[in-house]
C-alpha positions in Angstrom: 49.1 -38.3 -28.4 48.9 -37.3 -24.9 48.3 -33.2 -24.6 52.0 -32.4 -23.3 53.3 -33.9 -26.9 53.8 -32.1 -30.1 53.5 -34.1 -33.3 57.0 -32.2 -35.5 56.1 -29.6 -37.7 57.2 -31.5 -41.2 60.4 -29.9 -42.8 59.7 -28.1 -46.8 63.0 -27.0 -48.4 63.2 -24.5 -51.0 66.3 -25.3 -52.5 67.3 -21.9 -55.1 70.3 -20.0 -55.9 70.6 -17.7 -52.8 73.4 -15.8 -55.3 70.7 -13.7 -57.2 69.5 -10.5 -56.0 66.5 -11.4 -57.4 65.5 -15.4 -56.1 67.2 -14.4 -52.3 64.3 -11.3 -52.5 62.0 -13.8 -53.2 62.9 -16.6 -51.0 63.1 -14.2 -47.6 59.7 -12.6 -48.2 57.5 -16.0 -49.3 55.7 -17.2 -46.9 53.7 -21.1 -46.2 51.1 -21.1 -43.8 52.4 -22.3 -40.1 50.0 -25.5 -40.3 51.9 -26.7 -42.9 55.2 -27.1 -42.0 58.7 -25.0 -41.9 59.9 -23.8 -44.8 64.0 -24.1 -45.0 66.0 -21.9 -47.3 68.9 -24.1 -49.0 71.3 -22.2 -50.9 71.9 -24.0 -54.2 75.5 -23.0 -54.1 76.5 -24.5 -51.1 77.2 -28.3 -51.2 74.8 -30.0 -48.8 72.5 -33.8 -48.8 69.4 -32.6 -50.6 71.7 -30.8 -53.9 73.4 -34.1 -53.9 70.1 -35.7 -54.4 68.7 -33.4 -56.6 71.7 -33.7 -59.0 71.7 -36.9 -59.0 67.5 -37.0 -60.2 69.1 -34.7 -63.2 67.9 -31.4 -61.9 69.2 -28.5 -63.2 68.9 -26.0 -61.0 70.2 -23.3 -63.2 66.9 -23.7 -65.0 65.0 -23.6 -61.7 64.1 -23.6 -57.9 63.4 -26.3 -56.2 60.5 -26.8 -53.6 60.8 -30.2 -51.7 58.4 -31.4 -49.6 58.3 -35.1 -47.8 59.7 -37.3 -50.9 57.8 -34.8 -53.5 59.8 -32.5 -56.3 58.5 -29.3 -57.9 61.3 -28.0 -59.9 60.3 -24.7 -61.8 57.3 -23.1 -62.5 55.6 -25.9 -60.9 57.8 -24.7 -57.7 56.0 -21.6 -57.4 52.6 -22.8 -58.1 52.5 -25.5 -55.0 54.6 -22.1 -53.2 51.7 -20.2 -54.1 49.1 -22.6 -52.9 51.3 -23.4 -49.2 51.4 -19.6 -48.9 50.4 -17.6 -45.9 48.3 -15.0 -47.7 49.6 -12.7 -45.4 51.7 -9.6 -46.4 50.9 -7.4 -49.5 53.8 -9.8 -51.0 51.8 -13.3 -50.1 49.1 -12.5 -51.7 50.8 -11.3 -54.7 52.3 -14.3 -55.1 48.9 -16.9 -53.9 47.1 -14.3 -57.2 50.3 -14.7 -60.0 50.7 -18.1 -59.5 47.0 -19.9 -58.1 47.0 -21.4 -61.9 49.4 -24.1 -62.6 49.0 -22.7 -66.3 50.4 -18.5 -65.8 53.1 -20.1 -63.7 54.3 -22.3 -66.1 53.8 -19.5 -68.4 55.6 -16.7 -66.6 58.2 -18.9 -65.0 60.2 -18.8 -68.2 60.4 -15.2 -68.7 61.2 -14.7 -64.8 64.6 -17.4 -65.3 65.4 -14.7 -68.1 65.2 -12.0 -66.2 67.0 -14.1 -63.6 70.0 -14.7 -66.3 70.6 -11.4 -67.7 70.4 -9.8 -64.4 72.9 -12.9 -63.2 74.6 -12.0 -66.1 75.3 -8.3 -65.4 76.2 -8.8 -62.1 79.3 -11.7 -64.0 77.5 -14.5 -61.3 78.7 -17.9 -62.6 75.9 -21.0 -63.1 76.2 -23.5 -60.9 76.3 -26.1 -63.6 75.2 -28.5 -60.4 75.2 -31.2 -63.5 79.0 -30.7 -64.4 77.5 -29.9 -68.2 80.5 -29.2 -70.0 80.7 -25.1 -71.1 78.1 -24.2 -69.2 79.3 -22.0 -66.2 78.0 -19.1 -67.7 75.8 -16.9 -68.6 
């Protein structure tokens, strides 16, 4: 490779519910190290190629966000665990994110609690589920 050519940074996709204020705040604040790649935020409520792929894989986006890196998908607690490892650790939020979720065991324990809070918040806000798997009767929190 010549010095004038630069390799493209890999795109890392984070698929989440943008209508959830807590999810949206988390995703807007999380930063990954520049050396890892570029973080692309994808609203799971919008039709996209990646959402069709996740649905085909049977991943219920109402039960967890997804971090997609190349051909690997990390779902729910694995997604926040991986984000903590990739995080830039710049700023208070990213340092806190790293320290809270750098343990896979802690992430697996905390994630269901956080998802429960999210579900309650969306119920109070009268939001509908994404229901990307089209499960009958599964449109309300």
